[in-house]
Structures are given as structure tokens and as C-alpha cells.
C-alpha positions as a Markdown table, in Angstrom:
| # | Residue | x | y | z |
|---|---|---|---|---|
| 1 | Met | 17.6 | 6.6 | 11.5 |
| 2 | Ala | 14.1 | 6.5 | 11.3 |
| 3 | Thr | 11.7 | 8.5 | 13.4 |
| 4 | Val | 9.8 | 6.5 | 16.0 |
| 5 | Glu | 6.5 | 6.7 | 17.7 |
| 6 | Arg | 4.9 | 4.7 | 20.0 |
| 7 | Ala | 1.0 | 4.1 | 19.0 |
| 8 | Ser | -2.1 | 2.2 | 20.5 |
| 9 | Tyr | -3.3 | -0.4 | 18.2 |
| 10 | Phe | -6.9 | -2.3 | 18.5 |
| 11 | Val | -7.9 | -5.8 | 17.3 |
| 12 | Ala | -11.5 | -6.6 | 16.5 |
| 13 | Asn | -13.0 | -10.4 | 15.8 |
| 14 | Leu | -14.8 | -10.9 | 12.4 |
| 15 | Lys | -16.7 | -13.1 | 10.5 |
| 16 | Asp | -14.6 | -13.9 | 7.2 |
| 17 | Lys | -17.4 | -12.6 | 4.8 |
| 18 | Pro | -17.6 | -10.1 | 2.2 |
| 19 | Gly | -18.2 | -6.7 | 3.7 |
| 20 | Ala | -17.4 | -7.4 | 7.1 |
| 21 | Ala | -14.6 | -5.2 | 7.0 |
| 22 | Phe | -16.2 | -2.3 | 5.3 |
| 23 | Lys | -19.2 | -2.2 | 7.5 |
| 24 | Val | -16.9 | -1.7 | 10.8 |
| 25 | Leu | -14.7 | 0.8 | 8.6 |
| 26 | Glu | -18.4 | 2.5 | 7.8 |
| 27 | Gly | -19.4 | 2.1 | 11.5 |
| 28 | Leu | -15.6 | 4.4 | 12.5 |
| 29 | Lys | -16.4 | 6.9 | 9.8 |
| 30 | Ala | -19.8 | 7.5 | 11.0 |
| 31 | Lys | -18.5 | 8.5 | 14.6 |
| 32 | Asn | -15.6 | 10.7 | 12.6 |
| 33 | Val | -12.9 | 8.0 | 14.0 |
| 34 | Gly | -9.6 | 8.9 | 11.7 |
| 35 | Leu | -7.0 | 6.0 | 11.1 |
| 36 | Ser | -3.4 | 6.0 | 10.7 |
| 37 | Gly | -3.1 | 2.0 | 9.9 |
| 38 | Leu | -5.4 | -0.6 | 8.8 |
| 39 | Trp | -4.5 | -4.5 | 8.8 |
| 40 | Gly | -6.8 | -7.5 | 8.2 |
| 41 | Phe | -6.5 | -11.3 | 7.7 |
| 42 | Ser | -8.3 | -14.0 | 7.3 |
| 43 | Thr | -7.8 | -16.6 | 10.5 |
| 44 | Ser | -9.3 | -19.7 | 10.4 |
| 45 | Gly | -12.9 | -21.4 | 10.9 |
| 46 | Gly | -14.5 | -18.5 | 9.1 |
| 47 | Lys | -12.9 | -15.8 | 11.2 |
| 48 | Ala | -10.9 | -13.1 | 10.5 |
| 49 | Gln | -9.2 | -10.1 | 12.6 |
| 50 | Leu | -9.1 | -6.1 | 12.0 |
| 51 | Tyr | -6.3 | -4.4 | 13.4 |
| 52 | Val | -6.1 | -0.5 | 13.5 |
| 53 | Val | -4.1 | 2.2 | 14.7 |
| 54 | Gly | -6.5 | 5.4 | 15.3 |
| 55 | Lys | -5.3 | 9.0 | 14.9 |
| 56 | Asn | -7.1 | 9.2 | 18.2 |
| 57 | Pro | -7.0 | 5.8 | 20.2 |
| 58 | Arg | -9.7 | 7.1 | 22.8 |
| 59 | Lys | -12.0 | 7.4 | 20.0 |
| 60 | Val | -11.2 | 4.0 | 18.8 |
| 61 | Arg | -11.5 | 2.5 | 22.2 |
| 62 | Asn | -14.6 | 4.2 | 23.0 |
| 63 | Ala | -16.5 | 2.9 | 19.8 |
| 64 | Trp | -15.4 | -0.7 | 19.7 |
| 65 | Lys | -16.2 | -1.3 | 23.1 |
| 66 | Ala | -19.6 | 0.5 | 22.8 |
| 67 | Ser | -20.1 | -1.8 | 20.1 |
| 68 | Gly | -18.6 | -4.9 | 21.3 |
| 69 | Leu | -15.8 | -5.2 | 18.8 |
| 70 | Leu | -12.9 | -4.5 | 20.8 |
| 71 | Ala | -11.1 | -7.7 | 21.4 |
| 72 | Glu | -7.5 | -6.7 | 21.9 |
| 73 | Glu | -5.4 | -3.4 | 22.6 |
| 74 | Gly | -2.0 | -3.1 | 22.5 |
| 75 | Thr | 1.1 | -1.0 | 21.9 |
| 76 | Gly | 3.4 | -0.9 | 18.8 |
| 77 | Phe | 6.2 | 1.4 | 17.1 |
| 78 | Trp | 5.6 | 3.5 | 13.9 |
| 79 | Leu | 9.0 | 3.6 | 12.3 |
| 80 | Lys | 9.1 | 6.4 | 9.6 |
| 81 | Gly | 11.9 | 8.3 | 7.7 |
| 82 | Ala | 13.0 | 8.5 | 3.8 |
| 83 | Asp | 13.1 | 5.6 | 1.9 |
| 84 | Arg | 16.6 | 4.0 | 0.9 |
| 85 | Thr | 18.2 | 1.2 | 1.0 |
| 86 | Gly | 18.4 | -0.7 | 4.4 |
| 87 | Ala | 16.2 | 2.1 | 6.0 |
| 88 | Leu | 14.8 | -0.3 | 8.6 |
| 89 | Leu | 18.2 | -1.9 | 9.6 |
| 90 | Lys | 18.9 | 0.3 | 12.5 |
| 91 | Pro | 16.0 | 0.0 | 14.2 |
| 92 | Leu | 15.6 | -3.5 | 13.5 |
| 93 | Glu | 19.0 | -4.2 | 15.0 |
| 94 | Ala | 18.4 | -2.2 | 18.1 |
| 95 | Ile | 15.7 | -4.2 | 19.0 |
| 96 | Ala | 17.3 | -7.7 | 18.2 |
| 97 | Lys | 20.5 | -6.2 | 20.5 |
| 98 | Ala | 18.2 | -5.8 | 22.8 |
| 99 | Lys | 17.1 | -9.4 | 22.9 |
| 100 | Val | 13.4 | -8.5 | 21.9 |
| 101 | Asn | 11.5 | -10.3 | 19.6 |
| 102 | Ile | 9.5 | -8.9 | 16.8 |
| 103 | Ile | 5.9 | -10.4 | 16.7 |
| 104 | Ala | 5.2 | -9.0 | 13.4 |
| 105 | Val | 6.6 | -6.0 | 11.0 |
| 106 | Asp | 4.8 | -4.5 | 8.0 |
| 107 | Ala | 6.5 | -1.7 | 5.9 |
| 108 | Ile | 5.8 | 0.2 | 2.7 |
| 109 | Ser | 7.5 | 2.8 | 0.3 |
| 110 | Val | 5.6 | 5.7 | -1.0 |
| 111 | Gly | 6.7 | 9.0 | -2.7 |
| 112 | Gly | 10.0 | 9.0 | -1.2 |
| 113 | Lys | 9.4 | 8.2 | 2.3 |
| 114 | Phe | 8.5 | 4.6 | 4.4 |
| 115 | Gly | 6.3 | 3.7 | 7.0 |
| 116 | Ser | 6.7 | 0.5 | 9.0 |
| 117 | Phe | 4.8 | -0.9 | 12.1 |
| 118 | Val | 6.2 | -3.3 | 14.6 |
| 119 | Trp | 4.4 | -5.2 | 17.0 |
| 120 | Val | 6.4 | -7.0 | 20.0 |
| 121 | Asp | 5.3 | -8.6 | 23.1 |
| 122 | Lys | 3.6 | -7.0 | 25.7 |
| 123 | Lys | 6.1 | -7.6 | 28.2 |
| 124 | Asp | 8.9 | -6.3 | 25.9 |
| 125 | Val | 7.2 | -2.9 | 24.9 |
| 126 | Gly | 9.3 | -1.0 | 27.6 |
| 127 | Lys | 12.2 | -2.6 | 26.5 |
| 128 | Ala | 11.7 | -2.0 | 22.5 |
| 129 | Ala | 11.1 | 1.5 | 23.0 |
| 130 | Lys | 14.5 | 2.2 | 24.8 |
| 131 | Ala | 15.9 | 0.4 | 22.2 |
| 132 | Leu | 14.6 | 2.5 | 19.7 |
| 133 | Gly | 15.8 | 5.8 | 21.9 |
| 134 | Met | 12.2 | 6.4 | 23.4 |
| 135 | Lys | 12.0 | 7.3 | 27.1 |
């Protein structure tokens, strides 16, 4: 089965325009804030959202609170392991058997390994963690 880690994610609401994400990331680099994950999406009405997982969550929280960017903070799950057919099936089955709905899942495979991030509703984080074998 994949290794599983809890991870804090942070959301910033941005204008959907060229360079908006770049400026935010440039600001994080200037404050020496390293990232483990990054996702960005256009939403609607000229708006976008940027989701990040920081190597040091406190640094992201502090930087974004100070700049007024922090719109939301939550907990998700990093799944990592050897890239093989069906690598995500056991953890996703465990979550399903716990009757936890997955809000979103992203996965990528590089160099024989895979990484995936799973979002669940805030009220279900504990249940999902237990299903994934965490305390």
C-alpha cells in the first residue's frame, strides 16, 4: 500500500489574469517558503484559486495571512509509492469503505514512483485518516 501523510493545504483567491500566480509564488520564494504541492484553477467571473502545500505549513500560513491572501486552510492526504498498475486502489477503497466522499484527487507518476493528493470534507478528515491506517 502507498505511504500516507497528512498535509495542510492553503488556498488563495486570485484574479484570473496573466502573472497572478507567478506574483504569489515569487512572494513565497522571497520569504524562503518551499512547496511540496501546487494546483491552480480558473473559477468563474475573472477569478482563480491557488492551492499550495508547504514544506513548512507555518511559513505559508504566516506569509499568506500577512499579505491577506489566505482564504482557506485544510487537511488532505499525500499518498506516495512505487508506480504500478492499481497503486491507488487500496487507499481509495479504504476511504470508500469508510463511507468518506473524496472531494478531489490528483496523481502523477515520475521515475517509477507516484504521488497523489486526496481532499476530503473537513468533517471527514479523521475518518479518512483512520481508514488509511493513521492515528
